[in-house]
N, C-alpha and C positions, 0 to 999 in steps of 0.2 A: 814705467820706474825705470827702465835703465838698470835694470837688475838690483834695485833696491827694494828691501822687502817691503809689502805692503800691511798696514795695521788697521782693523778694524775698529769701531766703537760699539758700544752697548751704553745706551741711553736708558732712564728712568728707572736702574737698579740702584737701593739704597742700600748702602754696606755697613752704616752706621746700628742697625739692629739685625741680629740671627735671622734666619729664612725661618717661617713659618710653614709648618706641616710639609706640603709639596711644591710651595713657592720658591720664589727666587731669592738669593741673599746668602752673605757670607756664614759661619759659625761662630760657636759663640767668642771663639777665640777672635776669629778676627773683627767682630762688631765692639770687643771689648777695647781691643788695641786702637782702632778707631776713635773710638772715646775718648781714650787717654794721650791722641797722638802719636803712640807708639808706632815703630816700624812694623810691616805684615812681613812676615815671613813664613810662607810656604800656608799659609791661611784659604782653608775651604772656602771653598765659593760655589754654587748650583745656578744655573742659569735656565730658564725654561723658554720654549719658544720654536724655532726653525729648527730641526735636525740638527743644521751646523753649528748652531750653539747651546742647544739643549746639555743638559748634564754638569758632571764634575769638572771646575776648573781650580786653578793653586793662582792665589795673588802672591807676589813679592813684590811690596811697595815701600819708600820712606817718603816719611813726611815733610814738605817743605813751610816753609816761613819766609813773608816779607823782611829784607835786611835790614828794612830802616827800625820799623815798628815791631815788628816779631808776630805779626797776624797770622795763623793758621791760614793756609791756602790750598791745602789739599793734599793730595800723593802723587808722588810720579815712580813709576815702577810698571809691572808688566802684568797681565791673566795669561795662564798657559793651560793648556793639559796636562793634567799629572799623568808620569810616567807609570811602568809598570812597576817599579817596584815602591810606588808610593800606594798603590791599589792594593786594599787587604781582599784576598781572594777569602771568601766565608762558603764554606761547602753548604750542599742542600739541605733542607732540613734544619735542625735547631743543634747542630753539632757544636758548632761554637760556644752558644749558651752553655751545653752540657761541658763543657773543656773547662769554661769559667768557674763551673758549679766545682767540679774535681778540683781546681786549684783552691779555691775557698775552704773547701772540707779539708783540705791537706793541712792550708795553715790555721786553721779553728782546731784540728785534733791537738798540736803541740801545746797551748797552753790548758784545754779541756783535760789531759793526759795528766800536767800538774797537778792539775786541779784536784782529778779522781787520785793521786798518790797522796799529797796532803792530807787529805779525807780521811783516808785509809789509815795514816799512820797517825793522825789524832784518835779516830774511833777504835782504834785496834790498842794504842797506848804503847806506839812502839817504842816511843823514848821517853819513856816515864809517865806516872800518873796523872789522867786528865778528870779535872770533873764532870761528873755523871752530865750536866747540862750542856757542856761545851760537847762530850762526845755525841749526845743527839743531835746538834747542829751539824756536827759534822756529816752523822751519818744521813741526816736530810739530803746536804750538799752533795754527799757521793751517789744517791739515790736518784738523784736530780741529773748529775753529770754523767751517771751511768744512760742515762735517757735519753739526755742529748746524744751519747756517742753512738747509742742505739739508732737515731734519727737519722746520725750523718752516714752510718752506714748505710741505710736505707736507700739516702739519698745519692751517695755513692754508686751503690747497685744500679739504679734505676738509670742515671748520667753514664755508668759502662752499656748497659745495654740501648740507650740511646744512640750512644757514638760508634753501637758495634765492637767494643774492644772489651766485653765481659767475656771472661773465658770459663767455660764449661767443662768439668773434670769428668772422663770418662770413668764410669764403675757400674754397680750394681747396688738397690739398696732391698734388703730383706724387708716385707712389711711387718713381720712381728717384730725384728727390733725398730723398726720404725715405730709400729705404735707403744714401744716400752719407753722409749728415749720422749716421745711427746707426752706421756701421761705421766714421767718425770719430771720434764721441763717445766710442765704448766700444771704442776700440782700447788705449788706456793700461790698462785694466780688464781685457780679456780677455789682454792679454800678459802683464800680472803674473801671473795666476791660469792663463796657460797653456793657456787655451780658445780652440778655435776657433768663429766665429761666422758662421754661413753663411747670408746673406739672399738668397732667390731669387724670382722671382715668375712667374706663369703670364702667356701671353701672349695678348690684353692686358688689362692691368690697367687700371682707371678710376683719376681722381684722387678722395682721401677728398675728401668734403664736410665739411671741419671746415680752420680755418686753420693755417698751418706751425707758428707755435709750440705748440699745443695738439697737435698730431699728434705732434711731435717728443718732447715733454714726457711723453705717454703709453706712446710705445713703449720709450722710454728708461728709464722708470721700470720698467716690466716685464721687458727684459731685463737691466738692471743689476742688479736683483733675483733674477731665475735664473741669471745668470751667476755669482753669490756662489755658488749652491747647487750647482756644477759641482766635479769633481775633476780635478785636474790632467790635461790630455791628452783629456780629452772633447771632443766635436763637438757645439755646440746650433745645430739645424736650424731656419729659420725662412721659412716659405713666404706669399706674396702672392698673392690671387686674388680674382676676382668674380665674384658671380652676377648677369647681366644679367636686366634687365628694369623696368618700371615704377618700381619701387622697389628700386634695383641694391642690392646689398652687395659691400662688400669683408670678405673675412676671412683672418687672419691664425693659421696654426696653428703653433703653436711646441711644437717636444718637447721634454721633460722630461730631466734628469739623472738617474743613477742614484738621488742621493740622496735624491729627488722622487718620482719614477714610482713608487714604491711606496705614497705617501700617499692618502687619498680626499680629495675634494673639500673637506668640513668639515674634516679635517685640514690641508688645505693652505692653505687660507683663513684659518685659525685659528692659523698656526704665528705662534711669535715667532722671536729672531734664531737663522736656522740655521748661524751663522759669527761668531766673536767677534774677526775681522778689524776691520783700520780701514775695508775698505773697504764692509765689510755694512750693509745698511740699517739707518739709525740704530733704527728704530723695528717691524722685522721684516720678515718675507719676507710674513707674514697682510695687516699692514696695507699695505705695498707694492702688494698684489692687489687688497684691498679698495678701495683708493684709485682704482686704473685701472679696476678694474668702473665704482667710481662716475663717474668720467671718461665713461668710455662711455658708461651710461647716462645722464648728461646730455646726451650729444647725438643719443638715438636709438639706441644701440649695446648690445654688451653683454661681457663677458668670463666664459666657460664653461670647464669643465674635461671633457675627456670622450677616452674610449680615451689616458691618460696623456699627454694635449697639451693646452694650453692655447691656447683659439681667441678671439681677440678679432674680432667684428662690430661694423664703422662702417658709416654711411650713404656710398655712392657717388655720385657726381656724374652726375644723369640725363642723358638725352640725347634730344631729340624726345620726339613723341607715342608711338612705337612702343616706345621704351624701349630700342632699340640702336641702339649706333654701329657706323659702315660696318665696322670690323674684324671686329664680332661678327656682322655679318650673312653 
């Protein structure tokens, strides 16, 4: 070749239609540019076959036409391998997708917060009297917007756990304090649905080895999702207890209502919305349970299904070299 560069040929690959499944062909941009007889600038192209040509390529080409009649005669250009700067590095797993979800949630929060703010202004008549009909509508909008915001928070938390960016604050949470907070937080929901929530604990129960905010969020998500699955008049029992030792564990055993008790674990954790009420979890029971399980596993605990009950296991505060507190001795 006398120092001249050799160029090969790829025969039988159509650039008029985008690649289908794992077959060869250009991306949608390249195929659209071809159909419109437009220049191809770094269009993606996938080839199949021998190792020497298989994989991703880039096309840079310009259309050419007959000088006399203007007939389209094809393209003149080059097909080259992409350089490192053109190859997007996607980490293992679903990190890229999780980051996209985080960005989407961030963009949706701003208009949703504005809707909540205006709804509160109307409902509370902050700028002057408002007819009862409009206050009712504003109240419904406010409720739905807050429910959406709660769903966004759950999605954001799940995405952070998926990408390993969820930060767990150190601390401890007293079981008595947690029980009272949960009873206060869930009283309105349980009253509306006519469900009785009994939270009891064996004595002594050690503090949980996690901060108040995380403990309250984890258990409130779990309980609210299960309360939604109760029928009017049902009683929901939850019991805290400690398994002492050098690696002490607090366990919370929650009975399941009739509607959920007949489900298996895979059905329970994979279920969608079980109720179409305005108080039902936005993303369904299964998502709420999977989120609680992820939160628990993130701090060394777990959520499992056993004998028609849900069992939350979380690390408890350790005491001394023996692993036993005075009351436990």
